[in-house]
DRENLUM-139053 format. One record per residue (C-alpha): residue number from 0; residue in three letters; x, y, z. Coordinates in Angstrom, 3 decimals. Example, Ala and Ser with C-alpha at 12.3 -4.5 7.8 and 13.67 -1.06 7.14 Angstrom:
2
NODE  seti  sevex        px        py        pz
NODE     0    ala    12.300    -4.500     7.800
NODE     1    ser    13.670    -1.060     7.140
This chain:
328
NODE  seti  sevex        px        py        pz
NODE     0    met    45.895   101.035   109.589
NODE     1    thr    42.444    99.190   110.917
NODE     2    thr    38.839   100.990   109.971
NODE     3    ser    37.796   100.425   113.682
NODE     4    trp    39.412   102.855   114.145
NODE     5    cys    36.976   105.554   113.032
NODE     6    ser    33.766   102.806   112.910
NODE     7    ser    33.602   102.052   116.683
NODE     8    pro    30.953   103.752   119.134
NODE     9    arg    33.211   102.686   121.631
NODE    10    ser    34.444   105.425   123.944
NODE    11    ser    38.039   107.291   123.491
NODE    12    glu    38.992   105.648   126.465
NODE    13    ala    38.334   102.335   124.530
NODE    14    val    40.717   103.049   122.328
NODE    15    glu    42.923   104.417   124.678
NODE    16    asp    43.180   101.310   126.053
NODE    17    gln    44.360    99.766   123.312
NODE    18    val    47.342   102.098   122.781
NODE    19    his    50.792   100.939   123.191
NODE    20    val    53.842   103.305   123.550
NODE    21    arg    56.680   102.491   122.290
NODE    22    arg    60.744   103.263   121.341
NODE    23    met    60.538   103.963   117.020
NODE    24    val    62.660   101.613   115.070
NODE    25    glu    63.675   102.050   111.534
NODE    26    ser    61.057   100.560   110.421
NODE    27    asp    58.467   102.860   112.078
NODE    28    leu    59.896   105.795   109.949
NODE    29    asp    57.682   106.100   106.678
NODE    30    glu    54.184   105.202   108.476
NODE    31    ala    55.726   108.035   110.781
NODE    32    asp    56.584   110.324   108.349
NODE    33    arg    52.923   110.353   106.342
NODE    34    ile    50.943   110.336   109.547
NODE    35    thr    53.608   113.704   110.827
NODE    36    arg    52.473   115.233   106.779
NODE    37    leu    48.990   114.426   107.094
NODE    38    ala    48.562   115.449   110.415
NODE    39    phe    50.001   119.041   109.432
NODE    40    ala    47.985   119.187   106.334
NODE    41    thr    44.449   118.336   107.875
NODE    42    phe    45.184   120.746   110.145
NODE    43    arg    46.007   124.018   107.891
NODE    44    gly    43.079   122.493   105.702
NODE    45    leu    45.404   121.268   102.714
NODE    46    pro    44.206   119.187   100.593
NODE    47    gln    47.785   117.418    99.645
NODE    48    pro    49.789   116.136   103.065
NODE    49    asp    52.644   116.814   101.141
NODE    50    ala    51.765   120.781   100.449
NODE    51    ala    52.035   120.758   104.738
NODE    52    leu    55.643   120.044   105.065
NODE    53    asp    57.305   119.517   101.117
NODE    54    asp    60.621   118.324   100.772
NODE    55    thr    61.624   119.432   104.335
NODE    56    glu    62.282   116.386   106.630
NODE    57    ala    61.638   116.079   110.639
NODE    58    val    61.191   112.820   110.951
NODE    59    arg    63.672   111.171   109.356
NODE    60    thr    66.614   113.384   110.517
NODE    61    arg    65.322   113.648   114.247
NODE    62    phe    65.532   109.501   114.371
NODE    63    val    68.841   109.557   113.389
NODE    64    ala    69.999   112.377   115.872
NODE    65    ala    68.508   110.828   118.098
NODE    66    pro    66.961   107.701   118.030
NODE    67    asp    66.976   107.401   121.861
NODE    68    cys    64.464   110.167   122.694
NODE    69    ala    61.676   109.209   120.014
NODE    70    trp    58.441   107.348   120.472
NODE    71    val    55.424   105.896   118.697
NODE    72    ala    51.932   105.285   119.895
NODE    73    glu    50.781   101.815   117.781
NODE    74    ile    47.226   100.180   118.125
NODE    75    asp    46.860    96.798   116.656
NODE    76    gly    50.844    96.976   115.933
NODE    77    glu    49.906    99.698   113.407
NODE    78    val    51.448   102.998   113.956
NODE    79    ala    48.969   105.790   114.584
NODE    80    gly    51.108   108.475   115.983
NODE    81    ser    54.651   109.458   117.225
NODE    82    val    56.680   112.109   119.005
NODE    83    phe    60.002   113.310   119.218
NODE    84    ala    62.763   114.940   122.531
NODE    85    ala    65.378   117.049   121.698
NODE    86    arg    67.835   117.128   124.516
NODE    87    trp    69.978   120.456   124.581
NODE    88    gly    72.514   120.017   127.774
NODE    89    ser    69.889   120.943   130.489
NODE    90    phe    67.219   122.320   128.487
NODE    91    gly    64.542   120.343   127.046
NODE    92    phe    61.401   120.421   124.309
NODE    93    phe    59.737   117.897   122.184
NODE    94    gly    58.233   117.552   119.039
NODE    95    pro    56.463   117.305   116.650
NODE    96    leu    53.649   115.320   118.184
NODE    97    thr    50.942   114.039   115.752
NODE    98    val    48.453   111.649   115.537
NODE    99    asp    46.551   110.319   112.483
NODE   100    pro    44.110   112.757   111.913
NODE   101    arg    41.536   109.628   112.553
NODE   102    leu    42.282   109.043   115.561
NODE   103    trp    41.971   112.998   116.943
NODE   104    asp    40.908   114.060   119.778
NODE   105    arg    41.013   109.509   121.123
NODE   106    gly    43.991   110.924   124.362
NODE   107    ile    47.100   109.141   122.171
NODE   108    gly    48.765   112.935   122.334
NODE   109    ser    48.750   112.159   126.317
NODE   110    arg    49.858   108.476   126.291
NODE   111    leu    52.939   109.524   123.964
NODE   112    leu    53.760   112.679   126.377
NODE   113    glu    54.453   110.133   129.179
NODE   114    pro    57.619   108.488   127.534
NODE   115    val    58.828   112.626   126.900
NODE   116    leu    57.803   113.387   130.534
NODE   117    ala    59.650   110.729   131.920
NODE   118    ala    62.445   111.325   129.405
NODE   119    phe    62.957   115.085   131.123
NODE   120    glu    62.810   113.738   134.784
NODE   121    leu    65.611   111.427   134.056
NODE   122    trp    67.816   113.943   132.161
NODE   123    gln    67.024   116.610   135.145
NODE   124    val    66.504   119.761   132.902
NODE   125    arg    65.764   123.067   134.648
NODE   126    gln    63.415   123.762   131.826
NODE   127    ala    61.686   122.192   129.361
NODE   128    gly    59.435   123.991   126.516
NODE   129    leu    57.822   123.646   123.241
NODE   130    tyr    55.942   125.112   120.423
NODE   131    thr    52.648   124.497   119.331
NODE   132    phe    49.793   126.563   117.771
NODE   133    ser    48.891   129.767   119.506
NODE   134    ser    45.447   129.720   117.802
NODE   135    ser    44.288   126.131   119.016
NODE   136    arg    42.680   125.915   121.981
NODE   137    lys    43.197   121.986   121.586
NODE   138    his    47.034   121.707   121.525
NODE   139    leu    46.567   124.540   124.535
NODE   140    gly    44.107   122.222   126.283
NODE   141    leu    46.848   119.208   125.996
NODE   142    tyr    50.033   120.532   126.839
NODE   143    gln    48.633   122.728   130.033
NODE   144    lys    46.735   119.451   130.941
NODE   145    his    50.025   118.025   131.066
NODE   146    gly    51.970   120.777   133.014
NODE   147    phe    52.925   123.230   130.090
NODE   148    trp    52.144   126.973   130.025
NODE   149    pro    52.131   129.255   127.674
NODE   150    gly    54.982   131.966   127.402
NODE   151    his    55.962   134.479   124.913
NODE   152    leu    55.160   134.183   121.125
NODE   153    val    57.507   132.796   118.838
NODE   154    ala    57.979   134.115   115.112
NODE   155    val    59.356   131.813   112.677
NODE   156    leu    60.751   134.821   110.124
NODE   157    gly    62.236   134.525   106.569
NODE   158    lys    63.566   137.391   104.417
NODE   159    pro    65.001   136.295   100.905
NODE   160    val    69.211   136.499   100.658
NODE   161    ala    71.566   138.910    99.831
NODE   162    pro    75.641   138.913    99.257
NODE   163    val    76.950   140.966   102.647
NODE   164    ser    79.846   140.625   103.686
NODE   165    ser    81.065   138.645   106.827
NODE   166    val    83.702   136.570   108.256
NODE   167    tyr    83.051   132.867   109.797
NODE   168    ser    84.322   129.822   109.538
NODE   169    leu    82.423   126.323   110.159
NODE   170    phe    82.240   123.417   112.221
NODE   171    ser    82.673   121.313   109.269
NODE   172    gln    86.324   122.893   108.038
NODE   173    ala    87.922   122.556   112.034
NODE   174    pro    90.859   119.734   112.562
NODE   175    pro    89.330   116.567   113.459
NODE   176    asp    91.842   116.790   116.419
NODE   177    ser    90.092   120.471   118.047
NODE   178    glu    86.668   119.517   117.714
NODE   179    ala    86.848   118.430   120.655
NODE   180    ser    88.201   121.776   122.036
NODE   181    leu    85.968   123.382   120.456
NODE   182    leu    82.770   121.889   120.978
NODE   183    asp    83.556   122.614   125.048
NODE   184    glu    84.210   126.712   123.376
NODE   185    ile    80.621   126.578   122.250
NODE   186    arg    79.336   124.801   125.233
NODE   187    glu    80.974   127.570   127.281
NODE   188    leu    79.370   130.100   125.351
NODE   189    thr    76.147   128.831   125.451
NODE   190    ser    76.039   128.111   129.606
NODE   191    ser    76.864   131.675   129.804
NODE   192    val    72.975   132.478   128.598
NODE   193    phe    71.688   129.914   129.468
NODE   194    pro    73.520   127.505   132.806
NODE   195    gly    74.047   123.934   131.182
NODE   196    leu    72.862   124.806   127.530
NODE   197    asp    74.429   122.784   125.080
NODE   198    leu    74.322   121.888   121.722
NODE   199    glu    76.775   118.827   120.864
NODE   200    arg    74.271   116.595   119.349
NODE   201    glu    72.649   119.575   116.925
NODE   202    ile    75.845   120.001   115.506
NODE   203    val    77.607   116.883   115.382
NODE   204    ala    73.993   115.533   113.786
NODE   205    ala    73.899   118.122   110.968
NODE   206    arg    77.644   118.069   109.867
NODE   207    ala    76.805   114.081   110.579
NODE   208    gln    74.096   113.819   108.427
NODE   209    gly    74.857   115.916   105.354
NODE   210    ile    71.694   118.412   106.082
NODE   211    gly    73.624   121.707   107.136
NODE   212    asp    76.249   122.872   109.365
NODE   213    thr    77.391   125.176   112.223
NODE   214    ile    78.143   128.646   111.611
NODE   215    leu    81.521   130.162   114.629
NODE   216    val    82.108   133.963   114.041
NODE   217    arg    85.122   135.441   116.266
NODE   218    gly    85.835   138.450   118.437
NODE   219    gly    89.458   138.147   118.169
NODE   220    asp    90.265   134.893   119.429
NODE   221    ala    87.146   134.201   121.837
NODE   222    leu    84.260   132.967   120.160
NODE   223    ser    81.623   134.604   119.894
NODE   224    gly    78.618   133.292   117.925
NODE   225    ile    77.967   130.340   116.590
NODE   226    ala    74.411   128.994   114.997
NODE   227    val    73.306   125.802   113.673
NODE   228    cys    72.219   125.828   109.955
NODE   229    his    70.024   123.282   108.411
NODE   230    ser    70.020   123.552   104.546
NODE   231    gly    68.527   122.127   101.072
NODE   232    pro    66.125   119.430   100.760
NODE   233    gly    66.445   116.414   103.239
NODE   234    ser    66.646   118.877   106.100
NODE   235    glu    64.401   120.914   108.258
NODE   236    ala    64.961   123.960   105.746
NODE   237    gly    64.096   122.157   102.036
NODE   238    ser    64.892   123.137    98.944
NODE   239    gly    66.490   126.559    98.601
NODE   240    val    66.268   127.277   102.097
NODE   241    cys    69.091   128.251   104.864
NODE   242    tyr    67.473   127.300   108.188
NODE   243    val    69.169   128.770   111.672
NODE   244    lys    67.660   126.190   114.700
NODE   245    phe    70.025   127.434   116.504
NODE   246    gly    71.948   130.536   117.126
NODE   247    ala    73.377   132.553   120.211
NODE   248    thr    75.867   134.959   120.987
NODE   249    cys    77.858   134.783   123.746
NODE   250    ser    76.278   137.193   126.950
NODE   251    gly    76.938   140.956   128.163
NODE   252    glu    77.014   144.057   126.557
NODE   253    thr    77.988   143.237   122.889
NODE   254    ala    75.791   140.679   123.099
NODE   255    gly    73.409   142.499   120.977
NODE   256    asp    75.800   143.746   118.051
NODE   257    gly    76.927   140.529   118.236
NODE   258    phe    73.790   139.355   117.196
NODE   259    asp    74.051   141.433   113.868
NODE   260    leu    77.323   139.786   112.931
NODE   261    leu    75.909   136.780   113.818
NODE   262    leu    72.498   137.289   111.451
NODE   263    ser    75.735   138.749   108.628
NODE   264    ala    76.856   135.405   108.703
NODE   265    cys    74.241   133.674   108.345
NODE   266    glu    73.098   135.404   105.393
NODE   267    ala    76.685   135.323   103.867
NODE   268    phe    76.538   131.572   104.610
NODE   269    ala    73.443   131.057   102.658
NODE   270    ala    74.336   133.157    99.967
NODE   271    glu    77.582   131.630    99.417
NODE   272    ser    76.024   128.033    99.592
NODE   273    gly    73.618   129.186    96.732
NODE   274    leu    70.176   129.472    99.083
NODE   275    his    67.686   132.364    97.975
NODE   276    arg    66.133   132.200   101.645
NODE   277    leu    67.086   132.570   105.074
NODE   278    val    64.733   131.219   107.740
NODE   279    ala    65.209   131.990   111.262
NODE   280    gly    62.979   131.735   114.599
NODE   281    val    63.087   134.431   117.619
NODE   282    asn    60.767   134.154   120.875
NODE   283    thr    59.321   137.758   121.370
NODE   284    gly    60.463   137.374   124.897
NODE   285    arg    64.287   138.552   123.528
NODE   286    leu    62.263   141.512   122.599
NODE   287    asp    65.851   143.239   121.247
NODE   288    ala    66.871   140.748   119.073
NODE   289    tyr    63.741   140.098   117.649
NODE   290    arg    63.182   144.020   116.974
NODE   291    arg    66.744   143.523   115.003
NODE   292    met    65.733   140.551   113.131
NODE   293    leu    62.726   142.784   111.550
NODE   294    arg    65.522   145.977   111.535
NODE   295    arg    66.945   143.758   108.794
NODE   296    gly    63.843   142.305   106.388
NODE   297    phe    62.664   139.503   108.680
NODE   298    arg    58.939   139.167   107.930
NODE   299    thr    57.489   136.610   110.257
NODE   300    asp    56.277   132.968   107.926
NODE   301    leu    54.798   131.797   110.528
NODE   302    leu    53.788   132.931   114.062
NODE   303    gly    53.151   130.098   117.682
NODE   304    val    53.492   130.454   120.865
NODE   305    ser    55.633   128.889   123.450
NODE   306    met    54.659   126.726   126.581
NODE   307    tyr    57.230   125.606   129.668
NODE   308    leu    56.954   123.256   132.579
NODE   309    arg    57.792   124.863   135.681
NODE   310    pro    57.476   128.131   133.712
NODE   311    glu    58.510   130.277   137.295
NODE   312    gly    62.131   128.797   137.209
NODE   313    glu    64.655   129.946   134.810
NODE   314    arg    63.725   130.333   131.334
NODE   315    leu    65.339   130.985   127.946
NODE   316    asp    62.930   133.952   126.768
NODE   317    thr    64.118   136.473   129.162
NODE   318    pro    64.878   140.063   127.666
NODE   319    asp    68.966   139.739   127.746
NODE   320    gln    68.948   136.843   125.707
NODE   321    tyr    70.744   136.479   122.052
NODE   322    val    69.047   133.775   120.817
NODE   323    ile    67.961   132.163   117.753
NODE   324    asp    65.423   128.851   117.841
NODE   325    asp    61.674   128.087   118.096
NODE   326    leu    61.600   124.765   119.243
NODE   327    arg    59.610   123.009   115.975
């Protein structure tokens, strides 16, 4: 990094003019990871960059899963920040968006949002969102500037893993010749929650990278719930943790009871995998889902807020949805 970034007396606009945003490539990963850890540690006031994210991984796993959805900002050929977007069929979100702390408040975050917004437009998503710090006026202001407006609080919840009786199967156990039809079945379930919602990329990435698996719960012959779980170091979970990146039960009158069965399956999977903590996020707009998690012993680890582009449209945070996600 060049020291002129910090020492220059010129305006923030001058720095912004030097920024070049481009697709991320593999050689960017070390520096993008370093900046991501440093940015979160600095925001939280932690003395060591690694203390913010421990042995979790988000930069490399997201790049490998979707290299076409990752960008960096660079100045004089040096990486200054990065951003990742995710396309879940008709729903899109982005994050983490991080900038080297020495370059905060220089307009780089806005520049990084440009390809993200262009991607959302190209994908023609029904809705797009993000997770951010509910207490940060800086973050809220940045995203509001680009058309994202606050929704409900998002609680990232955790609990100690206990032995639980549950019947479930795993995506990784499915015969190879049934994978396509199983993905179609999962799409049918997620589309019942939000039209066009599709988790194929997350499901395939977790298995291909060896960082997790997808839990399948059935009611009779019909698929009633799914959960994409990360586990262990090198994933988005970290050592000893099972992190439910996404979970959902089929919409309808029995969705709440199905949600309880899905949570039991997640805890059973964690216990059988030798993990000691189960972490799952929920938008508090899905009030009954949130309450059911609290009744099962989940407690808040982290609290943020969802923000949405076109908030007046279809939303993935309504009371009748039983969905686990936190959009981090």
